[in-house]
C-alpha positions in Angstrom: -17.0 3.4 -49.3 -13.6 4.9 -49.8 -15.0 7.4 -46.9 -15.8 4.6 -45.0 -13.1 1.9 -45.3 -10.0 4.5 -46.2 -7.7 1.7 -45.4 -9.0 -0.9 -47.6 -7.1 -0.4 -50.9 -5.5 -2.4 -53.6 -2.1 -1.1 -53.6 -1.5 -1.2 -49.7 -2.9 -5.3 -49.7 -0.4 -6.5 -52.1 2.1 -4.7 -50.8 1.9 -6.2 -47.4 0.9 -9.8 -48.0 0.0 -10.0 -44.0 -2.4 -7.0 -44.0 -5.1 -9.3 -45.9 -4.9 -11.8 -43.3 -4.8 -9.8 -40.3 -7.8 -8.0 -41.7 -9.8 -11.7 -41.9 -8.5 -12.7 -38.2 -8.5 -10.1 -35.8 -11.8 -9.1 -37.3 -13.4 -12.5 -37.3 -11.8 -12.9 -33.6 -13.3 -9.7 -31.7 -16.7 -8.6 -31.1 -18.2 -5.8 -33.0 -18.5 -3.7 -30.1 -14.6 -3.7 -29.8 -14.0 -2.2 -33.0 -16.7 0.8 -32.4 -14.1 3.4 -30.8 -11.7 2.4 -34.5 -14.6 2.9 -37.2 -15.5 5.1 -35.2 -12.6 7.4 -35.2 -12.1 6.0 -39.4 -15.3 8.2 -39.8 -14.1 11.7 -38.1 -12.5 13.8 -41.0 -15.1 13.1 -43.5 -17.9 13.5 -40.8 -16.3 16.9 -40.7 -15.8 17.9 -43.7 -19.6 16.8 -44.1 -19.0 14.7 -47.4 -20.8 11.3 -45.7 -24.6 10.7 -46.6 -26.5 10.9 -43.5 -29.5 8.8 -42.8 -31.4 10.8 -40.1 -33.9 9.3 -37.7 -35.0 10.4 -33.7 -32.9 8.0 -31.0 -29.8 6.6 -31.3 -27.8 3.2 -31.5 -26.5 0.5 -29.1 -23.3 0.2 -29.3 -22.5 -2.5 -26.6 -23.3 -5.6 -25.5 -26.5 -7.8 -26.4 -28.4 -5.3 -28.1 -25.7 -3.8 -30.3 -26.6 -2.5 -32.9 -30.1 -2.0 -32.1 -32.4 0.9 -32.1 -33.5 2.5 -29.2 -35.4 5.7 -27.8 -32.3 8.8 -27.5 -30.3 8.7 -24.0 -28.5 11.5 -23.5 -26.2 9.4 -21.0 -25.8 6.4 -22.6 -24.3 8.9 -25.9 -22.0 10.6 -23.5 -20.5 7.2 -22.3 -20.2 6.1 -26.0 -22.3 3.5 -25.0 -25.0 4.6 -28.0 -24.4 7.0 -30.9 -26.6 9.1 -32.5 -28.4 7.6 -35.1 -26.5 9.1 -38.3 -23.5 8.1 -37.0 -24.8 4.8 -35.2 -25.9 4.1 -39.0 -22.4 5.0 -40.5 -20.4 2.8 -38.1 -23.0 -0.1 -38.6 -22.7 0.5 -42.8 -18.4 0.5 -42.3 -18.8 -3.1 -40.6 -21.1 -4.3 -42.8 -19.1 -3.5 -45.7 -16.1 -4.8 -44.8 -17.6 -8.1 -43.8 -19.0 -8.4 -46.6 -15.8 -7.9 -48.2 -14.2 -10.5 -46.5 -16.8 -13.0 -46.8 -16.7 -12.5 -50.8 -13.4 -12.9 -50.5 -13.0 -16.7 -47.9 -15.9 -17.7 -50.5 -14.0 -17.2 -53.5 -11.0 -19.3 -52.1 -13.3 -21.6 -50.9 -14.9 -22.4 -54.5 -17.9 -20.5 -53.6 -19.3 -23.1 -50.9 -22.8 -23.0 -50.0 -22.9 -21.7 -46.3 -25.9 -22.5 -44.3 -28.6 -20.4 -44.2 -29.7 -18.7 -41.2 -32.8 -17.4 -40.2 -34.2 -14.7 -38.2 -30.6 -13.8 -37.4 -29.6 -9.9 -35.9 -27.1 -8.8 -38.2 -24.5 -8.4 -35.6 -24.7 -11.7 -34.7 -24.2 -13.0 -38.3 -21.4 -10.4 -39.4 -19.3 -10.9 -36.0 -20.2 -14.3 -34.6 -18.5 -13.8 -30.6 -16.7 -17.2 -30.8 -13.4 -18.3 -29.3 -10.9 -18.5 -31.6 -10.2 -21.9 -33.8 -7.2 -23.8 -33.9 -6.8 -23.5 -37.8 -6.7 -19.6 -36.8 -3.3 -20.5 -34.2 -1.7 -21.6 -37.8 -0.7 -18.4 -39.2 0.3 -16.6 -36.0 3.9 -17.0 -36.4 3.0 -15.3 -39.8 1.1 -12.5 -38.6 3.9 -11.4 -35.7 6.8 -11.7 -37.9 7.9 -8.2 -38.0 7.5 -6.2 -41.2 10.8 -5.6 -43.2 9.3 -1.9 -44.6 9.1 -0.6 -40.8 12.2 -2.7 -39.2 14.4 -1.3 -41.9 13.3 2.5 -41.0 12.1 4.7 -38.7 8.8 5.4 -38.8 6.3 8.6 -37.4 2.8 6.7 -38.9 3.2 3.1 -38.1 1.2 2.6 -35.1 -2.0 4.3 -36.7 -1.0 2.3 -39.9 -1.1 -0.8 -38.0 -4.2 -0.5 -36.2 -6.8 -1.7 -38.6 -4.9 -5.0 -39.0 -4.3 -5.7 -35.6 -6.2 -6.0 -32.4 -9.0 -3.7 -31.7 -6.7 -0.5 -30.7 -7.9 0.5 -27.1 -7.0 2.0 -24.3 -4.0 0.7 -22.1 -2.3 2.6 -19.4 0.6 0.2 -19.5 1.3 1.5 -23.3 0.7 5.5 -22.0 3.2 5.1 -19.3 5.8 3.3 -21.3 5.6 6.5 -24.6 5.7 8.8 -21.7 8.5 7.1 -19.6 10.6 6.6 -22.5 10.7 10.1 -23.5 11.1 11.5 -20.2 14.0 9.2 -19.2 15.5 10.7 -22.6 14.9 14.4 -22.3 16.1 14.0 -18.7 19.3 12.6 -19.7 19.8 14.9 -22.8 19.5 18.0 -20.0 21.5 16.1 -18.0 24.6 15.9 -20.7 23.7 19.8 -21.7 25.0 20.4 -18.6 27.8 18.0 -17.4 29.4 17.0 -20.8 31.5 19.7 -22.1 32.1 19.2 -25.5 28.2 17.4 -25.8 27.0 21.1 -25.1 29.9 22.6 -27.6 28.2 20.8 -30.8 24.7 21.1 -29.7 25.2 24.5 -29.6 27.2 24.6 -32.8 24.2 23.2 -34.3 22.0 25.9 -33.4 24.3 28.5 -34.1 24.8 27.1 -37.9 21.4 27.2 -38.1 20.1 30.3 -37.2 18.5 32.9 -39.2 17.3 37.1 -38.6 16.8 37.8 -42.1 14.0 37.7 -44.1 13.4 38.8 -47.8 10.9 41.6 -47.9 10.0 42.0 -44.1 12.1 45.4 -43.2 11.0 45.4 -39.8 13.3 42.5 -39.0 16.4 43.6 -38.4 19.8 41.9 -38.3 20.9 41.2 -34.3 23.5 41.6 -32.5 25.9 38.7 -31.3 24.9 38.8 -27.9 20.9 39.2 -28.9 21.8 36.0 -31.0 23.4 33.8 -28.6 21.1 34.7 -26.2 17.8 33.0 -28.3 20.6 30.0 -29.1 21.2 30.2 -25.0 17.2 29.9 -24.5 16.8 27.1 -26.8 19.7 24.8 -25.2 18.7 25.8 -21.7 14.9 26.5 -20.9 13.2 24.7 -23.6 15.1 21.8 -23.0 14.1 21.8 -19.2 10.8 22.2 -20.8 10.1 19.7 -22.5 12.2 17.3 -19.8 9.4 18.4 -17.7 6.7 18.1 -19.7 7.3 14.7 -20.4 7.9 14.0 -16.5 4.2 15.5 -15.9 3.4 13.3 -18.3 4.4 10.2 -16.6 3.4 11.5 -13.2 -0.4 12.1 -14.6 0.1 8.6 -16.4 0.8 6.9 -12.8 -2.2 8.6 -11.4 -4.6 7.0 -13.6 -2.8 3.4 -13.1 -3.1 3.8 -9.4 -6.7 4.4 -9.8 -7.6 1.7 -11.6 -5.7 -0.8 -9.1 -7.8 0.8 -6.5 -11.2 1.1 -8.0 -13.9 -1.0 -6.0 -16.3 0.3 -8.8 -16.3 -1.8 -11.8 -14.7 0.2 -15.4 -16.4 -1.2 -18.3 -19.3 0.0 -21.0 -23.0 0.4 -19.4 -21.9 2.5 -16.3 -20.7 6.0 -15.5 -17.2 6.6 -14.7 -15.7 6.7 -11.2 -15.3 10.7 -10.3 -12.0 10.9 -9.4 -10.8 8.3 -12.2 -12.6 10.2 -14.6 -11.1 13.6 -13.7 -7.8 12.0 -14.0 -8.1 10.5 -17.6 -9.4 14.3 -18.4 -6.0 15.7 -16.7 -4.0 13.7 -18.6 -5.7 14.2 -21.4 -5.8 18.1 -21.2 -1.7 18.0 -20.7 -1.3 15.4 -23.6 -3.2 18.6 -25.9 -1.5 20.9 -24.5 1.9 19.3 -24.9 0.8 18.5 -28.4 -0.2 22.2 -29.0 3.8 23.3 -27.9 5.2 20.6 -30.6 3.4 22.1 -33.2 4.0 25.7 -32.4 7.7 24.3 -32.5 7.0 23.0 -35.8 5.5 25.8 -37.6 8.8 27.9 -36.2 11.6 25.3 -37.1 9.9 25.1 -40.7 9.9 28.7 -41.0 13.7 28.8 -40.1 14.6 25.4 -42.4 16.0 26.9 -45.8 14.5 23.9 -47.1 11.1 24.8 -46.7 10.9 28.8 -46.0 9.8 29.3 -49.1 6.1 27.2 -48.5 5.1 30.6 -46.2 4.5 33.9 -47.1 5.3 36.1 -44.1 1.8 38.7 -43.0 3.5 40.8 -40.7 6.3 41.5 -38.3 5.1 42.3 -34.7 7.2 43.9 -32.7 6.6 43.3 -29.0 10.0 45.0 -27.0 10.5 48.3 -28.4 12.7 47.0 -31.3 14.9 44.7 -29.4 12.2 41.8 -29.4 10.2 40.6 -32.5 7.6 37.8 -33.8 6.6 36.9 -36.9 3.2 36.0 -38.5 2.9 34.1 -41.5 0.7 31.6 -43.3 0.8 28.5 -45.6 1.7 29.6 -49.5 0.1 28.2 -52.4 -2.1 25.1 -50.5 -3.5 23.9 -53.7 -0.5 22.7 -55.8 1.6 22.2 -52.8 0.3 18.5 -52.5 2.2 18.0 -55.2 4.7 20.3 -55.7 5.8 20.2 -51.9 4.6 17.0 -50.5 6.3 17.4 -46.8 5.2 20.5 -46.6 2.4 19.6 -47.2 1.8 17.4 -44.4 3.9 20.0 -42.2 1.1 22.1 -42.9 -1.5 20.0 -41.4 0.8 18.9 -38.6 0.2 22.3 -37.6 -3.6 22.7 -37.6 -5.9 22.0 -35.2 -7.2 18.6 -35.8 -10.9 19.6 -35.2 -11.2 22.1 -37.9 -13.4 21.1 -40.6 -10.7 21.1 -43.0 -8.4 19.1 -41.8 -7.5 16.0 -41.8 -6.2 13.7 -38.6 -2.8 13.6 -37.7 -2.5 10.1 -37.7 -3.4 9.9 -41.2 -1.0 13.0 -42.4 1.9 10.9 -40.8 1.5 7.7 -42.5 0.8 9.8 -45.5 4.5 11.3 -44.5 6.1 8.4 -44.2 4.9 7.4 -47.9 6.6 10.4 -49.3 9.6 9.5 -47.5 10.5 5.7 -48.5 9.4 6.2 -52.3 11.3 10.0 -52.6 15.4 9.2 -53.3 17.3 9.4 -50.0 18.0 13.3 -50.7 14.7 14.1 -50.2 14.7 12.7 -47.0 17.3 14.6 -45.7 16.0 18.2 -46.7 14.5 17.4 -42.6 17.1 18.8 -40.2 17.1 16.9 -36.8 15.1 19.6 -34.7 12.3 19.1 -37.2 12.7 14.8 -36.9 12.3 15.3 -33.3 9.9 17.4 -33.0 7.8 15.1 -35.7 8.5 12.1 -33.8 7.4 13.8 -30.2 4.2 14.9 -32.2 4.0 11.3 -33.4 4.1 10.0 -29.8 1.8 12.6 -28.5 -1.0 12.0 -30.7 -0.7 8.4 -30.1 -1.1 8.9 -26.7 -4.1 10.9 -28.0 -5.7 8.3 -29.9 -5.2 6.2 -26.9 -7.2 8.1 -24.5 -10.1 8.9 -26.9 -10.4 4.9 -27.4 -11.4 4.4 -23.8 -14.8 3.3 -23.4 -16.6 4.7 -21.7 -16.2 8.2 -22.6 -15.0 10.7 -20.1 -15.8 14.6 -19.6 -12.5 17.0 -19.5 -12.2 19.3 -16.5 -12.9 23.0 -17.3 -10.6 25.6 -16.6 -11.6 26.5 -13.6 -11.0 23.1 -12.1 -7.4 23.1 -13.5 -6.6 26.7 -12.1 -7.6 25.0 -9.0 -5.9 22.1 -9.1 -3.1 22.3 -6.4 -0.8 19.9 -8.5 3.0 21.9 -9.4 1.9 20.6 -13.6 -1.1 22.7 -13.5 0.0 25.6 -11.5 3.0 26.4 -13.6 1.0 25.3 -16.8 -2.1 27.9 -16.4 0.4 30.5 -14.6 3.0 30.8 -17.2 2.1 32.9 -20.2 4.0 30.7 -22.7 4.4 33.7 -26.0 4.4 32.1 -29.5 6.6 34.1 -31.2 9.9 33.6 -33.0 12.7 35.7 -31.9 14.7 36.8 -29.2 13.4 36.0 -25.5 15.9 38.4 -23.9 16.5 36.8 -20.9 20.3 37.9 -20.7 22.1 34.6 -22.1 23.8 35.9 -24.5 26.7 37.5 -23.1 27.6 33.7 -20.6 27.2 31.7 -23.5 29.1 34.2 -25.8 32.6 33.2 -24.1 31.5 29.3 -24.5 30.7 29.7 -28.2 34.7 31.0 -28.6 35.6 28.1 -26.5 38.0 25.2 -27.7 39.5 22.2 -26.3 43.4 21.4 -27.2 43.3 17.4 -28.9 46.5 16.2 -26.4 45.2 15.6 -22.8 47.6 16.8 -20.9 47.6 20.0 -17.9 46.8 22.7 -20.3 44.0 20.4 -21.3 43.1 20.1 -17.7 43.4 23.6 -17.4 41.6 24.9 -20.4 38.8 22.3 -19.4 38.3 23.7 -16.0 38.0 27.0 -17.9 35.4 25.5 -19.8 33.1 23.8 -17.0 33.5 27.3 -15.1 32.2 29.0 -18.1 29.2 26.5 -18.6 28.7 26.7 -15.1 27.9 30.2 -15.4 25.6 29.9 -18.1 23.4 27.7 -16.2 23.4 29.7 -13.1 22.6 32.5 -15.5 19.4 30.3 -16.7 18.3 29.5 -13.6 18.0 32.9 -12.1 16.5 34.2 -15.5 13.8 31.0 -15.1 13.1 31.7 -11.6 12.4 35.3 -12.3 10.1 34.1 -14.9 8.0 32.0 -12.8 8.0 34.3 -10.0 6.7 37.1 -12.3 3.7 34.6 -12.9 3.2 34.4 -9.0 3.9 30.5 -9.0 4.7 29.3 -5.3 8.4 28.6 -4.3 8.0 25.1 -3.4 6.9 24.3 -7.3 9.7 26.4 -8.0 12.6 25.1 -6.0 11.4 21.2 -8.2 12.5 23.0 -11.3 15.6 24.9 -10.3 16.5 21.6 -9.0 16.6 20.1 -12.6 19.3 22.8 -14.1 21.4 22.2 -10.7 23.2 19.6 -12.2 27.2 21.5 -13.2 27.0 21.7 -9.4 26.3 17.9 -7.9 28.5 16.0 -5.9 28.6 13.5 -8.6 29.6 15.9 -11.2 32.3 16.9 -9.5 33.4 13.5 -8.5 33.7 12.8 -12.4 35.8 15.6 -12.9 38.0 14.9 -10.3 38.1 11.0 -11.8 38.8 12.5 -14.9 41.4 14.6 -13.4 43.2 11.8 -11.5 43.5 9.5 -14.7 44.8 11.8 -16.7 47.5 13.0 -14.1 48.4 9.3 -13.4 48.7 8.6 -17.4 50.6 11.9 -18.0 53.5 10.9 -14.6 53.6 6.9 -15.7 54.7 8.6 -19.7 57.1 10.4 -18.0 58.5 8.0 -15.6 58.5 5.8 -19.1 60.5 8.3 -20.8 62.7 9.1 -18.0 63.6 5.2 -17.8 64.5 5.0 -21.0 66.6 8.1 -21.1 68.6 6.4 -18.0 68.7 3.0 -20.0 70.2 4.6 -23.1 72.3 6.8 -21.1 73.9 3.8 -18.8 74.0 1.4 -22.1 76.1 4.1 -23.5 78.5 4.7 -21.0 78.7 0.4 -20.9 76.9 0.4 -17.6 73.9 -2.0 -18.6 74.5 -4.8 -21.3 72.1 -5.2 -24.1 70.1 -7.8 -23.2 69.4 -7.0 -19.7 68.4 -3.6 -21.0 66.1 -5.3 -23.5 64.6 -7.9 -20.7 64.2 -4.8 -18.5 62.3 -2.8 -20.8 59.9 -6.0 -22.1 59.4 -6.1 -18.0 58.7 -2.7 -17.7 56.9 -2.7 -20.7 54.3 -5.8 -19.8 51.1 -5.5 -19.1 49.5 -6.0 -15.9 47.9 -9.3 -16.5 44.4 -9.9 -16.1 42.7 -12.4 -13.7 41.3 -14.9 -16.4 37.6 -14.7 -15.8 34.9 -17.1 -17.9 32.4 -14.8 -19.6 28.7 -15.1 -18.8 26.9 -17.5 -20.8 25.4 -16.1 -24.2 21.6 -14.9 -23.0 22.2 -15.5 -19.7 22.0 -13.2 -16.8 24.3 -13.2 -13.8 21.6 -11.5 -11.5 20.5 -14.0 -8.5 16.9 -13.5 -8.6 16.5 -15.8 -5.4 16.4 -12.6 -3.5 19.5 -13.2 -1.1 21.7 -10.9 -3.5 21.7 -9.1 -6.7 24.5 -11.2 -7.8 25.8 -14.3 -7.0 29.4 -13.2 -7.7 30.4 -10.0 -9.6 33.2 -9.6 -12.6 35.6 -6.8 -13.4 34.5 -7.7 -17.1 30.8 -7.8 -17.9 31.4 -8.8 -21.7 34.2 -10.2 -24.0 33.6 -9.6 -27.7 35.5 -10.7 -30.6 37.9 -8.2 -32.0 36.5 -8.0 -35.0 32.7 -8.0 -33.7 31.0 -4.7 -34.7 29.8 -4.6 -31.2 33.2 -4.3 -29.7 34.1 -1.4 -32.0 30.9 0.4 -31.0 31.5 0.0 -28.0 35.2 1.5 -28.4 33.8 4.5 -29.3 30.9 4.6 -27.2 33.6 5.0 -23.7 36.9 6.6 -25.6 39.6 6.4 -23.4 39.7 9.8 -21.3 43.0 9.4 -20.1 44.3 9.8 -23.5 43.9 12.1 -26.7 41.8 11.4 -29.8 41.6 7.3 -29.8 41.5 5.6 -33.0 38.0 5.0 -34.4 36.5 7.8 -31.5 35.8 10.2 -34.5 33.9 7.7 -37.0 30.6 7.9 -38.0 28.9 4.9 -36.8 25.6 3.4 -39.0 22.3 2.9 -37.5 22.4 -0.6 -38.1 25.9 -0.7 -36.5 24.3 0.2 -33.6 21.4 -1.4 -33.7 23.4 -4.8 -33.9 26.0 -4.0 -31.3 23.0 -3.3 -28.6 21.4 -6.6 -30.0 25.0 -8.1 -29.0 24.8 -6.5 -25.6 21.4 -8.1 -24.5 19.1 -5.4 -25.5 16.1 -5.6 -28.0 15.2 -2.2 -30.0 11.3 -1.5 -30.4 10.1 1.7 -32.1 8.2 3.5 -29.3 6.9 6.5 -31.9 8.4 8.0 -34.5 12.0 8.3 -34.6 12.0 6.9 -30.7 13.5 3.5 -30.0 13.1 1.8 -26.7 16.4 0.0 -25.7 15.5 -3.1 -23.4 17.1 -6.3 -22.0 18.2 -8.5 -19.6 21.7 -6.9 -20.1 24.7 -7.1 -17.0 25.4 -4.1 -15.2 27.8 -3.6 -11.8 25.9 -3.5 -9.4 28.4 -1.5 -7.0 28.6 1.2 -9.7 24.9 0.8 -10.6 22.0 3.6 -10.7 18.6 2.2 -8.7 16.7 3.2 -12.0 19.2 0.5 -13.9 16.7 -2.5 -12.5 14.7 -1.4 -15.3 17.5 -1.7 -18.0 15.9 0.1 -20.7 16.9 3.2 -22.4 15.0 5.2 -25.2 17.4 6.7 -28.0 16.1 9.2 -30.4 17.6 8.5 -33.8 18.4 11.9 -35.2 18.1 11.7 -39.3 16.6 9.6 -41.6 19.5 8.0 -42.9 20.7 6.9 -39.1 24.2 8.2 -39.3 25.4 8.9 -35.4 27.9 11.3 -35.2 30.8 10.6 -32.7 29.7 13.2 -29.9 26.1 12.1 -30.4 27.4 7.9 -29.7 29.6 9.3 -26.6 26.8 10.6 -25.3 24.6 7.6 -25.7 27.6 6.1 -23.8 27.5 8.5 -20.9 23.6 7.8 -20.4 24.3 4.0 -20.2 27.3 5.2 -17.6 24.7 6.9 -15.6 21.6 4.5 -16.2 23.6 1.3 -15.9 27.0 1.3 -14.6 28.9 0.8 -17.5 32.8 1.8 -18.3 35.5 1.3 -20.7 36.9 -1.4 -18.7 33.8 -3.7 -18.4 34.3 -4.6 -22.2 37.2 -7.0 -22.9 38.6 -8.8 -26.0 37.2 -12.4 -26.0 40.4 -14.4 -25.7 41.1 -16.8 -28.4 40.5 -20.4 -28.2 42.9 -22.8 -29.4 
């Protein structure tokens, strides 16, 4: 029975009291055919491992409509659409549903004191176990309890929460809006990451510093693997922070575009899309293309997880290196390695055991579903001391998060009914869209080593570069030099990537949009930001010098008896008096100043969007997100911010945080934005933030990077936040 209903166990039902009620509510509320895709997916691991008893008979079992659960002659078309299942699989699904409903009915009988129920004769088992009646009023009484968030999930990010909640929610099924939301959130975050690496020198240096500290080029026992020269090491790090970031951003953006294609076909189709009929040809092809790209991206993340795990000092010991492959006359190398001591790893190295399975093809006979492995990883992280979770570095954490999101997308597509066929390689090869032209022609070699793209000589001067703490004319000169070096690096990266695409015979019309993503260093917007920062710093330097000269002149005049001390004090007080700010009332709490009538976006625009109490967490976090660029290091701008503080601050500003799969959170809300400075995308008012690590602590550079993303997407600046006036 554990193989048929793996999610039913005493431990989980006791740990979360809502699970049992949710199970009862949703299984009695929805008809059986809506649960077939999910119940069938739960049989997959045991089915592949051939441990389920099979009752074979010719024919198939109807899995939708009024004949649900009945035997019929085998129909090739119906089985391929998922409207029916072959007899062995169909009987197992019915057995699982019968066992679950019998358990729930026994529980209800126990609660009601074994009340006598009316006897029903000559009723199909499906109608008896799954009455398709509308929910009664009594069901609504427990909805607030069922809809309340689990404290276990709110307190931490979770890789497998979306999979863990599936049995206890409404029947999981295909939903294009959910797919689009996952892809859009990550595409926006990935593109912002690429933008920051090109336009924020401090952020770039912090990221490069992290990868420098994580570098390795020696493996015990492997004599062929020589220590790389500094230029070769920087060449590889440069590849990681340029081309790999671009590929990730492009992949998520292509997923968004294919999701939009599927959505467009749904909205424009004149044919009915439902079980029992064939899918429209174009719609089926778009679904197949989307699923193919999801699997392709999932494979890329699995390869990355393998490399990152092997590079990690915490997990390198779980691998055996089988051999070293020399790929380019000793300058480039690749490793072939295998998992060590699999039988004992589940207890000795449980996280490593999870990584091993996440690296494997889930269709293998001896593999587990990735969703189940991610749930097991969650249980390990929550049950072990915090120090155990700290073994995961931020790159492994990000990779696991993307695997969880892509696995979730693949699951949603597999739940689609009717089932769809995948396009073959020949169809994809002739697909004129950019994504398939690049994916099919650009051969990506799986390896750990130096890609030899010539970035080392451009990156090394940047790694040796540093900015003074005090922002003065010397700081500006050094800053300009740093951005010149950064622009040169991205110019070399563009040339190397262009050569790579051209070598793969990719059309120039597809190359140009890719290169455009790597040209933020030379964009007019970036030049304007640098000029504005220079102007602010120069104005601040002049104001400071003028004030110092005035103080010296007053001191000289006072010592010469030319100015009474009283007048001096008065003049000094007036000189230092701050410019009065208009007394503008803050917007009412929870109310947006946006004019929804359509006559204009705003009824009135105020230079102050938010007024916050000085003691509030939101005020402290906002000052860290938007430090004063005209001065040196601001007090608190180098303070680490906890994840809880960040959530509290974003909630105060009008955002609500929702897990978006893995460690990604989507912040969305009716926030206030200054229309003259806002990006058109700001109307969506949402932002994806990746939680860097299990403890959630946010380094100042990372928090300031989020502030810059808010400036880019919402037009937020430091001056739009002010202290709340005291009310006496």
